[in-house]
ROLO-968330 format. One record per residue (C-alpha): residue number from 1; chain; x, y, z. Coordinates in steps of 0.1 Angstrom, whole numbers, plus 5000, padded with zeros to 4 digits. Layout:
BEGIN
[NUM, 'A', [X, Y, Z]],
...
END
This chain:
BEGIN
[1, 'A', [5000, 5000, 5000]],
[2, 'A', [5014, 5034, 4990]],
[3, 'A', [5017, 5063, 5013]],
[4, 'A', [4990, 5081, 4994]],
[5, 'A', [4966, 5052, 4998]],
[6, 'A', [4974, 5050, 5036]],
[7, 'A', [4967, 5088, 5039]],
[8, 'A', [4934, 5084, 5020]],
[9, 'A', [4923, 5055, 5042]],
[10, 'A', [4932, 5074, 5074]],
[11, 'A', [4912, 5104, 5061]],
[12, 'A', [4881, 5083, 5055]],
[13, 'A', [4884, 5067, 5090]],
[14, 'A', [4888, 5102, 5105]],
[15, 'A', [4857, 5114, 5088]],
[16, 'A', [4838, 5084, 5100]],
[17, 'A', [4849, 5091, 5136]],
[18, 'A', [4837, 5127, 5133]],
[19, 'A', [4804, 5117, 5119]],
[20, 'A', [4798, 5089, 5144]],
[21, 'A', [4775, 5100, 5172]],
[22, 'A', [4790, 5101, 5207]],
[23, 'A', [4768, 5081, 5231]],
[24, 'A', [4771, 5086, 5268]],
[25, 'A', [4752, 5077, 5299]],
[26, 'A', [4740, 5113, 5300]],
[27, 'A', [4727, 5111, 5265]],
[28, 'A', [4707, 5079, 5271]],
[29, 'A', [4695, 5090, 5305]],
[30, 'A', [4681, 5123, 5291]],
[31, 'A', [4664, 5104, 5262]],
[32, 'A', [4649, 5078, 5285]],
[33, 'A', [4638, 5105, 5309]],
[34, 'A', [4621, 5126, 5282]],
[35, 'A', [4605, 5095, 5265]],
[36, 'A', [4591, 5081, 5297]],
[37, 'A', [4578, 5115, 5309]],
[38, 'A', [4561, 5118, 5275]],
[39, 'A', [4546, 5083, 5278]],
[40, 'A', [4534, 5089, 5314]],
[41, 'A', [4521, 5124, 5307]],
[42, 'A', [4539, 5138, 5338]],
[43, 'A', [4522, 5141, 5372]],
[44, 'A', [4489, 5154, 5357]],
[45, 'A', [4487, 5125, 5332]],
[46, 'A', [4493, 5100, 5360]],
[47, 'A', [4465, 5115, 5381]],
[48, 'A', [4441, 5116, 5351]],
[49, 'A', [4448, 5079, 5346]],
[50, 'A', [4440, 5070, 5382]],
[51, 'A', [4409, 5092, 5388]],
[52, 'A', [4384, 5072, 5366]],
[53, 'A', [4395, 5039, 5381]],
[54, 'A', [4393, 5052, 5417]],
[55, 'A', [4358, 5067, 5410]],
[56, 'A', [4346, 5034, 5396]],
[57, 'A', [4361, 5014, 5425]],
[58, 'A', [4349, 5036, 5453]],
[59, 'A', [4314, 5040, 5439]],
[60, 'A', [4310, 5003, 5435]],
[61, 'A', [4322, 4996, 5470]],
[62, 'A', [4297, 5021, 5483]],
[63, 'A', [4267, 5013, 5462]],
[64, 'A', [4273, 4979, 5445]],
[65, 'A', [4257, 4992, 5414]],
[66, 'A', [4278, 4981, 5384]],
[67, 'A', [4261, 5002, 5358]],
[68, 'A', [4261, 5034, 5379]],
[69, 'A', [4298, 5028, 5389]],
[70, 'A', [4308, 5025, 5353]],
[71, 'A', [4288, 5057, 5343]],
[72, 'A', [4305, 5076, 5371]],
[73, 'A', [4340, 5064, 5360]],
[74, 'A', [4333, 5075, 5325]],
[75, 'A', [4319, 5108, 5337]],
[76, 'A', [4351, 5114, 5357]],
[77, 'A', [4372, 5108, 5325]],
[78, 'A', [4349, 5131, 5305]],
[79, 'A', [4351, 5158, 5331]],
[80, 'A', [4389, 5157, 5330]],
[81, 'A', [4387, 5159, 5292]],
[82, 'A', [4365, 5190, 5294]],
[83, 'A', [4389, 5207, 5318]],
[84, 'A', [4417, 5199, 5293]],
[85, 'A', [4397, 5214, 5264]],
[86, 'A', [4389, 5245, 5284]],
[87, 'A', [4426, 5250, 5292]],
[88, 'A', [4434, 5242, 5255]],
[89, 'A', [4458, 5215, 5265]],
[90, 'A', [4463, 5179, 5251]],
[91, 'A', [4435, 5154, 5258]],
[92, 'A', [4457, 5125, 5248]],
[93, 'A', [4460, 5109, 5283]],
[94, 'A', [4423, 5116, 5291]],
[95, 'A', [4413, 5098, 5259]],
[96, 'A', [4436, 5069, 5268]],
[97, 'A', [4420, 5067, 5303]],
[98, 'A', [4385, 5069, 5287]],
[99, 'A', [4394, 5041, 5263]],
[100, 'A', [4407, 5020, 5291]],
[101, 'A', [4376, 5024, 5312]],
[102, 'A', [4354, 5017, 5282]],
[103, 'A', [4371, 4984, 5276]],
[104, 'A', [4368, 4976, 5313]],
[105, 'A', [4331, 4984, 5311]],
[106, 'A', [4326, 4960, 5282]],
[107, 'A', [4342, 4931, 5301]],
[108, 'A', [4323, 4939, 5334]],
[109, 'A', [4289, 4944, 5317]],
[110, 'A', [4292, 4913, 5296]],
[111, 'A', [4298, 4890, 5326]],
[112, 'A', [4280, 4911, 5353]],
[113, 'A', [4310, 4907, 5375]],
[114, 'A', [4325, 4941, 5385]],
[115, 'A', [4360, 4924, 5391]],
[116, 'A', [4361, 4916, 5353]],
[117, 'A', [4366, 4954, 5347]],
[118, 'A', [4402, 4948, 5358]],
[119, 'A', [4409, 4917, 5336]],
[120, 'A', [4418, 4937, 5305]],
[121, 'A', [4446, 4954, 5325]],
[122, 'A', [4460, 4921, 5336]],
[123, 'A', [4459, 4908, 5300]],
[124, 'A', [4475, 4939, 5287]],
[125, 'A', [4504, 4937, 5312]],
[126, 'A', [4510, 4900, 5305]],
[127, 'A', [4512, 4906, 5267]],
[128, 'A', [4533, 4937, 5272]],
[129, 'A', [4558, 4918, 5294]],
[130, 'A', [4560, 4890, 5269]],
[131, 'A', [4566, 4914, 5239]],
[132, 'A', [4593, 4933, 5258]],
[133, 'A', [4610, 4901, 5269]],
[134, 'A', [4611, 4888, 5234]],
[135, 'A', [4626, 4921, 5222]],
[136, 'A', [4655, 4916, 5246]],
[137, 'A', [4659, 4879, 5238]],
[138, 'A', [4662, 4886, 5201]],
[139, 'A', [4687, 4914, 5208]],
[140, 'A', [4664, 4942, 5196]],
[141, 'A', [4655, 4956, 5231]],
[142, 'A', [4625, 4979, 5231]],
[143, 'A', [4644, 5008, 5248]],
[144, 'A', [4670, 5006, 5220]],
[145, 'A', [4642, 5010, 5194]],
[146, 'A', [4628, 5039, 5213]],
[147, 'A', [4660, 5059, 5217]],
[148, 'A', [4680, 5044, 5188]],
[149, 'A', [4671, 5071, 5162]],
[150, 'A', [4684, 5098, 5186]],
[151, 'A', [4717, 5082, 5195]],
[152, 'A', [4726, 5066, 5162]],
[153, 'A', [4730, 5078, 5126]],
[154, 'A', [4697, 5094, 5117]],
[155, 'A', [4698, 5080, 5082]],
[156, 'A', [4702, 5044, 5096]],
[157, 'A', [4676, 5035, 5122]],
[158, 'A', [4696, 5003, 5132]],
[159, 'A', [4730, 5019, 5136]],
[160, 'A', [4728, 5018, 5174]],
[161, 'A', [4730, 4980, 5173]],
[162, 'A', [4766, 4983, 5160]],
[163, 'A', [4776, 4993, 5196]],
[164, 'A', [4774, 4962, 5218]],
[165, 'A', [4775, 4984, 5250]],
[166, 'A', [4744, 5003, 5239]],
[167, 'A', [4726, 4970, 5231]],
[168, 'A', [4735, 4956, 5265]],
[169, 'A', [4724, 4988, 5283]],
[170, 'A', [4692, 4989, 5264]],
[171, 'A', [4685, 4953, 5273]],
[172, 'A', [4689, 4960, 5310]],
[173, 'A', [4667, 4991, 5308]],
[174, 'A', [4640, 4971, 5290]],
[175, 'A', [4641, 4944, 5317]],
[176, 'A', [4633, 4971, 5341]],
[177, 'A', [4602, 4979, 5321]],
[178, 'A', [4592, 4943, 5321]],
[179, 'A', [4594, 4940, 5359]],
[180, 'A', [4564, 4963, 5368]],
[181, 'A', [4542, 4944, 5343]],
[182, 'A', [4551, 4911, 5358]],
[183, 'A', [4545, 4924, 5394]],
[184, 'A', [4510, 4936, 5383]],
[185, 'A', [4501, 4902, 5368]],
[186, 'A', [4515, 4882, 5397]],
[187, 'A', [4495, 4903, 5422]],
[188, 'A', [4463, 4912, 5403]],
[189, 'A', [4456, 4879, 5385]],
[190, 'A', [4452, 4858, 5417]],
[191, 'A', [4429, 4885, 5431]],
[192, 'A', [4408, 4885, 5400]],
[193, 'A', [4407, 4847, 5400]],
[194, 'A', [4397, 4845, 5436]],
[195, 'A', [4368, 4869, 5430]],
[196, 'A', [4358, 4853, 5397]],
[197, 'A', [4357, 4818, 5413]],
[198, 'A', [4338, 4831, 5444]],
[199, 'A', [4366, 4822, 5467]],
[200, 'A', [4368, 4857, 5482]],
[201, 'A', [4355, 4893, 5476]],
[202, 'A', [4386, 4909, 5463]],
[203, 'A', [4371, 4937, 5442]],
[204, 'A', [4383, 4965, 5465]],
[205, 'A', [4418, 4950, 5466]],
[206, 'A', [4418, 4948, 5428]],
[207, 'A', [4408, 4984, 5424]],
[208, 'A', [4432, 4999, 5448]],
[209, 'A', [4461, 4976, 5436]],
[210, 'A', [4455, 4988, 5401]],
[211, 'A', [4460, 5024, 5411]],
[212, 'A', [4489, 5016, 5435]],
[213, 'A', [4506, 4995, 5409]],
[214, 'A', [4500, 5020, 5380]],
[215, 'A', [4522, 5050, 5378]],
[216, 'A', [4540, 5045, 5411]],
[217, 'A', [4556, 5013, 5397]],
[218, 'A', [4565, 5031, 5365]],
[219, 'A', [4582, 5058, 5385]],
[220, 'A', [4600, 5032, 5405]],
[221, 'A', [4611, 5015, 5373]],
[222, 'A', [4624, 5048, 5359]],
[223, 'A', [4643, 5055, 5392]],
[224, 'A', [4659, 5021, 5388]],
[225, 'A', [4669, 5030, 5352]],
[226, 'A', [4685, 5062, 5364]],
[227, 'A', [4704, 5042, 5390]],
[228, 'A', [4717, 5017, 5363]],
[229, 'A', [4728, 5046, 5342]],
[230, 'A', [4744, 5064, 5371]],
[231, 'A', [4765, 5034, 5380]],
[232, 'A', [4787, 5041, 5350]],
[233, 'A', [4798, 5005, 5345]],
[234, 'A', [4787, 5003, 5309]],
[235, 'A', [4810, 5022, 5286]],
[236, 'A', [4788, 5039, 5260]],
[237, 'A', [4812, 5062, 5242]],
[238, 'A', [4821, 5053, 5206]],
[239, 'A', [4856, 5039, 5201]],
[240, 'A', [4881, 5067, 5201]],
[241, 'A', [4914, 5069, 5182]],
[242, 'A', [4942, 5056, 5204]],
[243, 'A', [4980, 5057, 5202]],
[244, 'A', [5001, 5028, 5216]],
[245, 'A', [4970, 5016, 5235]],
[246, 'A', [4964, 5049, 5253]],
[247, 'A', [4931, 5067, 5250]],
[248, 'A', [4931, 5102, 5237]],
[249, 'A', [4919, 5127, 5263]],
[250, 'A', [4886, 5144, 5258]],
[251, 'A', [4903, 5177, 5251]],
[252, 'A', [4922, 5162, 5222]],
[253, 'A', [4890, 5150, 5204]],
[254, 'A', [4880, 5167, 5172]],
END
């Protein structure tokens, strides 16, 4: 290889290093934080998700009238939607809550058992946990798919997978999203089964566990994600040029 060819190859490699995105724990943490905040809707979105369920649960405990309890739950969601519209803010999370209580109403009204209103949530969490687990097992972790376009080459959606450290970290973070889903299923399914089979009246426990294991578990999962990122044991930065096995200091980077 001639000197000219070597110089040309080095120039190409140098350009690739400049174009390559620098991925750090801070980069990933900021993206995970913003995406999860967006998904949860912040504190207000979390409250709006809980209010219809609490209204339905408490009203049924007091009056044992399934139809009235469902109507009150739907009314609570609609009221929150009206407040959003008056304030000219997004009704996205209210609509999600309304859709959820609508599905719950279909299940409960069809069977006549109020506890069946919580069955769709159990099914959803079970399916969600399976899908997320599969994404990790096939080395396409869901968190990586969520943040990949922002930390990889924008023209190549899959470029983040070229960095094994990013794939490993994304897998760990995805497992932390699986955990709340598994906990909900493990706790709520036996409660639903006990009520459905007439072994015990667990409706109140189902309702309050759904709220208690909703956004609080998601927040706990996010806190665990931040802890994993803060440990700093997973190197995320792209390979840097080295001389005689020594790393180039940050200040020398182009």
